[in-house]
MIKOL-475794 format. One record per atom (N, C-alpha, C): y, x, z. Coordinates in steps of 0.05 Angstrom, whole numbers, plus 5000, padded with zeros to 4 digits. Layout:
// MIKOL-475794
YXZ;...
//
This chain:
// MIKOL-475794
514752485382;516752405397;515352205416;515652245445;514352095457;515751865462;518051875461;520151575462;519851365437;518451435420;517651275403;516551005406;516550775403;515550565417;513050475406;511150315422;508550245409;508549955408;507549845385;507849565380;506349385399;507349115400;506948905417;505648695402;503148605407;502048385398;500948155411;501648175439;501047935459;501847675455;503747655433;504647335426;502147225413;500747425396;498647395381;496447215395;495147465412;493247405433;493447595457;492847515479;493047675500;492347925501;489547915494;487548185483;485048105468;483448325464;481148315449;479048085465;479248125494;477948045507;478347755518;480547675513;482147435523;480547135516;480346935527;479846665517;481346555493;483146625496;484846545470;483946705435;483346945443;481747105419;479847005418;477746965435;475146875431;475046565419;476646415426;476746115416;477146155386;479446315380;480346355352;477946475335;476646605344;474246725329;472446495325;472146345348;469646125342;471045935329;473045885329;474545625313;474345735283;474745985273;474146095250;471446035240;469146115254;466546075246;466145775241;467545615257;466545335255;468145205228;470145335224;471845205196;470245285175;468845555178;467745705155;464945565149;463545445167;461245295172;461545025156;464144885165;464844615147;465244665126;466844865116;467544925088;465344905071;462945105084;460345145072;458944845067;459444705086;457844445085;459344255061;461744345063;463744165041;462444195015;462144525011;461344584981;458444534975;457044524994;454044394993;454244094986;455444014998;455143664995;457043544976;459143714966;461043594950;461643694924;462443984932;463544124909;461444264891;459244324899;457544414880;456144254865;456544004877;455743704857;457143604836;459543724840;461743674814;461643864790;462343754771;462143934748;463743874726;463343904699;464643884673;464643534671;463143434684;463543164674;463942934694;465043084716;465642964740;468942894729;469642594734;472842544727;474942704736;477142684723;478842894727;480242844755;480942604765;481542524787;479942564810;477642544806;475542664830;475742904832;475643114813;476243384810;478443504826;480643304819;483243424829;482943414860;482243164873;482043094901;479943344910;477943394901;476243604908;477543874912;479043974889;479444234891;483044214907;483944054907;485744024933;484844014961;482443904963;480943924994;480744194999;479444314974;477944564981;480144774989;482344704971;484644944976;486144904997;486544645010;487344675042;485644775062;483444755061;480944905075;480645145075;481345295054;481245555046;483845655061;485945535054;488245615068;489245625093;487645445106;487445415135;485745615145;484045725134;481645935145;482846185142;484346195116;485346475116;487546545132;489046335138;491546375157;489846425184;487946365193;487046415217;485746725213;484446795190;483347055185;485747245190;487447155172;490547385174;491547325193;491047265217;491847305245;490047465266;487547385257;484947535276;485347885262;485447855236;484648185228;486248305235;489048255228;491348485239;491248495267;490248315285;490548355315;488248575323;486148565309;484048715309;484849035305;486048995286;486749255265;488649415275;490849335299;492649385315;491449565338;489549485344;487349705362;486149915349;484649815324;483149995313;485250245301;486950185290;488750415280;490050575298;490850505320;491850645345;490650785360;488050685366;486050865376;483250825370;482851035352;479850985339;477051095360;478551105382;476151165404;475750885417;477250685413;477150405423;474750275417;471850275437;469750205428;469849925425;471249755444;471849445442;473049395418;475049475406;476249415385;474549495363;472649685361;470749745337;468549565336;468049475355;465449235358;467049005349;469648935358;470548675351;471248675318;472348915305;472048915284;469748835264;467249045273;465148985261;463748695264;464148535285;463148315295;464848105268;467048155270;468847965249;468548035223;467548275217;466448285190;464248155183;462448175201;459747985196;460247675192;463047605212;462947325209;464647255189;466047455174;467547305154;465847345126;463747445125;461347495105;461247215091;460847045105;459946785092;462946625076;464846765083;467146575080;467946865049;467347095048;467647165029;465147125004;462746955009;461746874992;462446624983;463846454998;464746204992;466946254972;468746404977;471146454961;470246534930;467746694933;467046784906;465046544886;464146384906;462846124894;465045974889;467145914902;469745734887;471045854866;471046064863;472246204830;470446194814;467346204818;465746134800;465345864793;466045704809;466045414804;468045304788;470545434793;472645364776;472345424749;471245684748;470445774719;468345544705;466845504717;464945274700;466144984697;468644884707;469744674705;472244744687;472544924679;475045084669;476244854648;474844784628;476244614610;477244354616;476844284639;477644054650;480444104674;480344334677;482444374702;484844314696;486344324673;489044294669;489843974675;488243794665;488443494677;488143504701;485743594715;485643544742;487843634762;488543864755;490644034770;493243854768;494543774747;496243524745;495543294760;493643164768;493342964787;492843024820;493943284827;493543324852;495543544861;497843414880;500043574887;499343914898;496643884917;496044164928;495144324906;493344284886;492744394862;494344464846;496644264837;498644344825;500244574833;501044564862;502744794875;501245094865;498345054866;496445314865;495745354836;497045234819;496145244787;495645534780;497545674790;497246024780;494846134793;494446094823;491346194826;489546064811;489145784808;487045724793;486345844767;488645804756;488445964726;487346274730;488646414750;487346674751;484546674759;483846504781;480946474783;478846484765;479846254744;478246194719;478146464705;480146594699;479846834680;478247084696;478747114713;477247324729;473947244736;472946944736;470646884739;468846984720;470247054694;468647234673;467247484681;468447564708;467547854715;466347854745;464447594746;463247584772;460347554766;459047684781;455847684779;454947384789;452447354788;451247064799;452347054828;452546814842;453546764865;451646934883;448946954881;447347074898;447247384898;448147504877;448847764873;451047824892;453347664882;455947744892;455947664922;453647544933;453547494963;452647794978;450047864957;448548094971;451048324966;451848354947;454348574950;456048564971;457348254983;459348315004;456848415027;454748315032;453548405051;452748695056;452148815031;451449125030;453849285034;456249155029;458349305031;459149445054;458449255072;459049305102;457749575111;455449585101;453449865107;453850065086;455749985066;456150185044;459150285040;460750135022;463750265021;465150245042;464649975056;466549955081;465650155109;463650215106;462950375128;463750645125;463450725096;465150995091;468051005093;468950755090;472350805092;472450815118;471450645139;471050685169;470550965180;468751135168;467751425173;470451565167;471851495140;473851705139;476551675155;476951425165;478851365181;478251515207;475151455219;475051555243;475051895242;474051985226;474552315222;477152435222;478752295204;481752385201;482952355226;482652135239;484352085260;484252185285;481552295287;480052455315;480652725307;481552825285;481753115282;484053215287;484353435307;486453565317;486753835317;488454015320;488654275313;490254375336;489454635345;491454755364;493354895349;496054885359;498354995341;500755085356;501355315352;503055435368;506055305352;507655195369;509955115362;512155085388;514355185380;516755255396;515655405422;513655615419;513355815432;510655715454;509455535447;507455405466;505255255446;502955295450;500355215441;500254965445;500254725425;500054445430;497154325414;495854175426;493754045412;494953805385;495853885361;496253655345;494053505330;495253235333;493153065315;494253125292;492453045267;492653135240;495552995229;496052785236;499252685223;501152825232;501052915254;503153085268;503553375256;500853455249;500653745236;501753665205;501253495195;501553435170;505053395167;506053265183;508953215183;510453515188;509153685198;510753945196;511254035171;510253925156;511954035126;514054065123;515653825135;518653785132;519953985158;518754145168;519454315190;521754505173;524454605188;526054755176;525355035172;523655135189;522455405193;520055455167;520855585155;518455675131;515755745147;515855895164;513656025178;511855835191;513355645203;511755395215;510655205193;511355235174;510654995151;508555185141;508355455134;506055585122;503855585139;504155625165;502155615189;500955345187;503155175189;501154875188;499854805167;500554905139;499254895118;496655005120;496155235127;493955395130;492355325154;493055155177;491755065190;490554765187;492054625171;491454405157;488954415139;489154615122;487154685106;484454765122;484854895139;483055015154;481154735168;482954595181;481454405193;480254205170;481154165152;479753995127;477254145117;477554395116;474954585104;472454415129;472754425152;470554345173;470154125171;471453885156;470153645152;469853565124;470353735103;470053685075;467653545063;465453655081;463053505063;462753225078;463553185107;463352895111;464952745093;467552795084;469252655074;468652585044;467352835030;466452845005;463752605004;462252595021;460252395021;461052085026;463352095043;465451835039;466251775009;467551954996;468451904969;466651774953;463951954955;462251864930;460851634939;460151544964;459251284972;461151064962;463551104965;465950874959;465850864925;466551104915;466751084886;464051024873;461851064885;459451074867;458750704871;459650564895;459550324897;461050134875;463750244879;465450134853;464950144827;463650354818;462850384790;460650234791;458250204806;456450014802;456849734798;458549664821;459049364817;461249304791;463349524781;464749484762;462649454735;460949534737;458649604711;457149344710;456149224736;454548984737;456248754728;459348734735;460848524730;462248534701;461648744684;462648684661;465048854657;465948994672;468749104672;468349384649;470549384637;470349624621;470449894626;471949944649;471750194667;473450134692;473550374709;474550294738;477550214738;479350274718;481750234711;481649944708;480449824694;480049474691;480449314708;479349334729;479549104755;481949224771;482849474766;485949534778;487949394765;487649414741;490549274719;490348954731;487548814730;487648544738;488448484764;488348694782;489048654810;491948664809;493448854794;496048934796;497348694771;496748534762;496848334747;498548474726;498148714709;499048814689;496848864667;498148904644;496048964618;496449334614;493849424600;493949664597;496549774581;497949594568;500849644547;502749744568;502849574590;504649614609;504049904623;501449964629;500750194646;501450414628;500550394607;501450614585;503950704580;505350444581;508450514578;509950664600;508750514622;509650654648;508951004648;506451014647;505351254648;506751494628;506551364604;507851524580;511251584592;512751454604;515151504611;515051694633;513451674650;513251864675;512352164663;510252134648;509252404634;511452524622;513352404607;515152584593;518052664613;517652474638;519652604661;518852864671;516352994665;515753194685;517553384681;518753494656;520553754659;523353684672;524253444673;526353394689;525453494718;523353334731;522853414757;521953704765;520853834743;520554124745;523254324747;525554134736;527554304737;529054284765;527754084779;528553974804;527554204825;524454224820;523654424834;523854664837;524954764811;525755024805;529055094822;530254834817;532754854835;532754894862;530554744874;530054774897;529254954908;527355094895;525855424905;528755574905;530255584884;532655794882;534155724907;534855514918;536355424941;535055514963;532555584958;531055694988;530455974987;531856084964;531456364955;528856464945;527456244931;525756354919;524956334894;523056464872;522556404848;521156144844;519256134859;517455804859;516955744886;516255484886;515855334913;512555334916;511655414939;509255414949;508855114956;506554944963;506454714976;507354674998;507754855015;509054835041;511854825038;512854845012;516354865009;516954644998;514954424988;515554194970;517253964988;516553995014;517353815031;520353965051;520554195048;522454355060;525054225063;526454195081;529354045083;530954225074;533254125061;535454275052;538154115062;540354285057;542854155064;543154205096;544353985105;544753985136;541753945152;540654115158;538054065170;538254045199;540054045218;539954075245;540053735259;539853545240;539953245251;536953225254;536653145279;533953015287;534852745300;533652515288;533852265293;532152235320;533352095341;531951935363;531651645348;529251575359;528651295349;530951035352;532351105367;534450875370;536751005348;537551235344;538651285321;537751225294;535251255293;533251145268;534150865265;533850705283;534350375288;537050325276;539250455289;541850435284;542650435253;541450715242;541550735219;540450565194;538350455202;536850275184;538450015186;539049945205;540449695215;543049685197;545049905203;547649895187;546849895155;544850025144;544850035116;543449785104;542149695118;540549415112;543149195113;544749215129;546949035128;548949015101;548749235092;550449325068;549549195045;546849115049;545548985026;545548685034;544648595057;543948275060;543648295090;545748055100;545947995128;542047925137;541547715115;538947685122;536647925124;536848155111;535248335110;535848485138;538448475144;539148625171;538348475196;537648215191;537447995215;534148025220;532848095197;529648115200;529348365208;530848625202;529848875213;530348845245;532848715255;533448665281;531048565301;530148365286;527348245300;525348395300;525448565284;522748765285;523148985303;525349065310;526249275327;526049175354;527548945357;528248805381;525848735398;523948645385;521448495391;518148705386;519148955386;517549125390;514949065370;516049075336;513549055318;513049305309;514149505320;513349725300;512049965331;509950095314;508750315327;509150595318;511050705331;512450995316;511051195330;509851235351;509551495369;507351595351;506851855351;505152045337;502852085362;500552055362;498552045382;495452115375;494252195392;491052265386;489952045376;488351995357;486751765359;487951575335;490751635333;492251405310;491551525283;491851285268;491751355240;494451495229;493551685208;496451785196;497351585179;499851685166;500851525146;502551315162;502351105139;503950845158;503850635139;503950425146;503250075134;504549905149;504749675135;505249415149;503649185143;503249055162;501848865156;502648545170;502748375148;503148045164;501547915180;502147775200;500747625216;500847325209;499847215200;500146915188;500246725206;499146735225;499246545249;501946475262;503446735261;505946755283;507946765258;507046835234;509646905210;511047115217;509747345226;510947565234;509947845218;510748025218;509448305210;509548505236;508148745230;508248995240;507849235231;508549455233;509349685220;508149855242;506350055227;505150315235;506850505218;507850705235;508950985224;507851185248;508551465239;508451675258;511051845252;512951705272;515951835280;516152105285;517052265272;518152545281;521152605282;522452445281;525552505282;526452605255;525352575236;526152715208;527052475187;528952545173;530352315154;528052205141;525552365132;523452205115;521951995131;522052085159;520651865173;522251615177;524751675180;527251425180;526851285155;526351395130;525751245106;523651125104;521051225119;518751095118;518650845135;520650795155;520750655174;522650375154;524250475138;525650285116;523850135100;522050345089;520050265072;517950095080;516950105104;515949835113;516349635127;519149645139;520649415139;521349285116;521249405088;521449245067;519049105060;516849185064;514448985062;513848785080;515248835108;515548635126;517448425117;519748455101;522148335092;520648125073;518748255055;517548125035;515147955040;514348005063;512747725084;514247505088;516547635099;518647415119;519847225091;520247325068;521247105049;519146935037;516547065042;514246845034;514146595058;514546745085;513846555105;515746345104;518246435099;520246235101;520446025081;519446165057;519445985035;517045775038;515445805058;513345575063;510645655047;510745885034;507845975014;505145955032;503545855023;500945865037;499546115032;497346185042;495546395040;495546505012;494146284995;493046344966;495546354948;497846244963;500546314940;501646574950;500646774969;502146994978;500547204965;498347174950;496647354943;497947524922;499247734935;501447904920;500248174906;500248194879;498948414863;500348714876;498848914876;499749194886;501849314875;502349234849;504749304839;507249184848;507448904852;509848774863;509948824892;507248904906;507648864933;509649164942;509349354926;511049574934;514149584926;515049314914;517649234903;519749294928;519249094944;521849094969;521549324985;519249504989;519349655013;520649904991;520550004967;521750134953;524650064948;525749914950;528249744943;529649844974;528349794995;529249865023;529850205027;528550305017;528950615016;531050675003;531550534975;533250624959;536350494975;535850284985;538950174997;539450375017;537850455038;538250665057;539750945045;538551065030;539151285012;541951254993;541651104981;544650994968;547050954986;546550795007;548650775023;549751035036;547551205040;549251465052;550351655035;549051655011;550551794988;552451674985;553751474981;556251384973;558251394995;557151435018;559651465040;559851775053;558351915042;558352235054;560452345046;561952555052;563752795040;562753015045;560753085061;560353305064;557453435050;558553595036;556853675007;553453765025;553353875048;551453935056;549453705064;551453445074;549753225082;548753145053;550353095031;550053005006;547253165001;547053385002;545153554993;542453455006;542753445032;540153345051;539253075043;541152905037;540152585029;539152605000;540052724978;539052754955;536552904951;536653124967;533353214974;531753004982;532352884999;530152675011;529552464984;531652394973;531552174955;529752244934;530352514923;529252604897;526152724903;525652804929;523152874938;521352644937;522152424948;520652224951;520052084921;522152094902;521552034877;519252184861;520152474868;517652624858;514852624868;515152484891;512352474899;511552194883;512352034884;512151764870;511451754837;513051964825;512051994799;510552254794;511252444802;509552704790;506952664809;507052634838;504552674854;502652444847;504052214842;502751974841;501152014816;502352104794;500952194767;498552304773;498752564789;496452724797;494252584806;495152364824;493352204840;491452054816;493351934807;491851794782;489751944765;490752174758;489252364743;486152424757;486752504782;484552544799;482152334800;483552104814;481851874816;480351814789;481551774764;480451684740;477751954735;478452214738;476152384733;474252354755;474252284774;472552234796;470652024791;472451754785;470951544776;469351604753;469651764727;468551864707;466252024712;466252214727;464352414736;462152244752;462952124767;461752004794;459051814776;459451704751;457951564737;455251724734;455451984730;453652174720;452152284746;453952354772;452452434793;454452514816;453752524837;455052544865;456552844858;458852844869;460753064867;460853214892;461153464893;461453634925;464153594926;464453734958;467353734966;469153934944;467154134936;469054344921;469554254896;467954014886;468453914860;471553734862;471753624884;474153474889;476453584891;475653874905;478254034906;479254214877;477054204862;477154294836;478854124821;477953864821;479653594802;481953584817;482553614842;485053554848;487253814843;486354044846;488254284836;488754244808;487154184793;487454134763;489153954758;489053694767;490853444768;493853564776;494353714795;496353824808;498253994786;496354164773;496954344758;498354194731;497054014726;497453864700;500153684702;500953664725;503353514731;505553634739;505253804764;507253984773;508354234754;506154324742;506254544719;507554754734;509454904722;510755164730;512755024752;513154834761;515054784781;514054834809;511654884812;510054994836;508655294832;508055394851;506655664851;503455554851;502055584830;499255464831;497555634843;498455874855;496055964878;496455804900;498655634907;498855474935;499255174928;497755104916;497654824916;495954674940;495454364935;494054284957;491454164948;489654254948;486454194938;485454004955;486753994985;485253795002;486853535007;488953504985;490053194984;488352974988;485952964974;483652794974;483052715000;482552855018;481452825046;482852585063;485152565058;486652475083;488252215073;488652195041;489651915030;487951665036;488451515056;486051265055;486051085033;487351075010;487250884985;484750994975;484451214968;481851334959;479251194968;479451104994;476651045011;476450735009;478150614998;477950315001;476350204977;473850104984;472649954963;473949734945;475849624952;477149434937;480049504930;480449744932;483449854922;483250094909;481550074885;481350254865;484250334856;485050564850;487250634838;490050504853;490050554873;492550444892;494750734892;494650774868;496851024862;499150914842;498550844822;500350764800;501950514812;500650334829;502850114836;505050264851;504850464869;507750594881;509650674860;508350754836;509850824813;511850594805;510150414795;511050144787;513350054809;512650034832;514649974856;517250144854;517350384851;519450534853;521050514827;519850514802;522050434778;522450184775;520849984784;521449694781;524049644796;523749784827;526049724847;528749884842;528350094825;530550244814;532150114794;530349954777;531649824758;533249554768;531949454786;533149184797;535549324816;535549504827;537749604843;539549674830;539649774802;541549754777;543349524774;540849264776;542648994767;543848954795;542348954816;544148894843;547249024842;546949314833;549849414829;551949234812;550349144793;552349034775;553648724787;551148624799;551648324804;552648294831;551748504849;552848454882;551448254894;552448114914;551247944928;549747714916;550847614890;549147394873;546647474870;546447744869;543447864860;541747824879;542147774905;540547824936;539247504934;539847354925;538747064934;536547044910;536747114882;535147174864;532847294873;533547534884;531447754893;529847674912;530747504934;529447344954;527247184942;528047074921;526546794913;524246944895;525047244881;522247354871;520747394891;521147604914;519247654934;517947474942;519047184950;517746954960;515246884940;515746924907;513646794891;511847014880;511947254886;510747484879;506847384875;506247224889;503547104887;503046904870;505246854855;504546584834;505346664813;505646904799;506446914769;505447214766;504947314744;504547564735;507147704739;506747964736;508748224740;510648164714;510048134691;511348164664;512747864670;512547624677;513547394678;515647414697;514947484723;516747564746;519347764736;518547994724;520848154711;522148014692;521947864676;523147684655;525447514665;525047444694;527747314706;529647474706;529047744706;531947924709;532548064680;530747944657;531948064634;529948344630;528148374644;526448634641;523848564626;523348794610;520848724586;519048964599;517248974615;515649204630;513249304610;513549184586;511449284567;512949484548;515249484546;516349684532;517549924549;516850174539;517850424551;520950454560;522350314547;525350304552;525850284578;524850054591;525749994620;524850214639;522250284634;521450544655;523350844647;523550834625;525451114619;527851034630;529550814633;532450764637;532250814667;529650744685;529250744711;529651054725;527851204707;527651464708;530151614703;531751514679;533851654677;536351634699;536151444717;537451424738;537251614765;534351714764;533451894778;533952174768;534352184741;535552454728;538552524738;539552304741;542152344744;543352514776;541052444793;540852484818;540452784819;538452834798;537653134799;539553314788;541353214767;543653354758;545653414780;545953184799;547553244815;546653494838;543953404843;542353624855;542553924857;542353934827;542754204814;545754304815;547254134817;550454264813;551354304840;550354234867;550954274893;550054614899;
//
């Protein structure tokens, strides 16, 4: 979609070579150096015998300094990333990212030292925190730091791990992003051969013509075949590093750190996964019903995303904008106003183009209290929903910004980070379903909604199984690209079952999902399921309470960095450690499947 917009970040800094950007980087370095001096001269000399009032003042001073530095980093990094993710051939941006990673290493070490120091003075913290307003406002972060300090190596080893990561896990993550963003395929579409970047080729999975979808699937797999060994090396590097560090830090397994990052416990995860597993027959009924509507006995992978119902609608970006704004407005004027700001001020980079990363994401920019969204818009309802999803992340950021939350107060777990985004998808699709009278349009919207839910329940479970086995086997030896393929196909058979034709699965799913390649985001799969089912449950409460729900919901979003998922859920009478909540949310999806099968 050549008319889809590019984002604008010139209000942040004019360019990567501007004096304003360079001054910001220098300021960052000076602030980090000053914090390092503060640690050496004051903080490191304080301990368990230091009077509580003195400890309180030191903690408050340290938090203020860290927040100021993190606000600056939370402005510089997204600015660099806006170039790197939209043009992986931009050498200036690549160099800037590498230089800032080096510049931020001392800060990584200092934050680790701070957490370690808090752990050492832990017994006196309760009294100390109560004596300082800044410390008291960050009590949750302090308590969490003390608990997580148990899983830290020595300051020296943590510092070494940070330095080595630049040429280890982080380097492999960059390589995967570069390889996948620069890969393109010659593909015949609409009677002419075009060079399509991989995101555009993957998006053809929702093309109305089965022959196009199948040829795209085959072309995609052929392309992945050509780079699979490189990407396998990246996966081995990232997972090998994570395993080594988890073991040295005393973690039980790879899931352990993911649970702590998500601020949930194993009982919660098991309750949710158990409910998801038991829902597979329900989703397989949907897959079979879809196959029947397509005139087939079983779905092949290239049919999973095939559109149904009224398929002649292709949205221009302007139509997508109006569609999202109208439906957001039905939920909350504040949500609509936020989204309008995003559209009007070019916060969204939507055009598919060579060198641009696939998928979609949203990033907050702390210094200007704004967000930016990247997506690959192709005019389909799926990508319209993606825009709504990512704007949900932006609204989440906006709630925290407007509530005056600091950087440390905004450290949201992965589980709750997906709540607002999934809620916004639900708002868009539910609003359309409630207003349409055309069975074919209803079918198209239901299909998009259930297809998304199937991806987040069924496919996410397969990704969880895949990553779990990869971590376990990587402890013994490196895995080949064929090993990864085999694990992925087995995970898909376990979840999709007879809902798909097992001869045509997608064994290369592991190649292009960036979450697998992030050293610090192991198991960034189950949080999506948490987000969908938690948001589905919240939406049901919204339907009961109406406008009165919205203010409580905004307060929830503003405070997701200051409490555990369980305690935040309790505000709405939800017990996430019991299977009933998850089963009730899945049952709502089940009613949509029932209707889908009826049409």
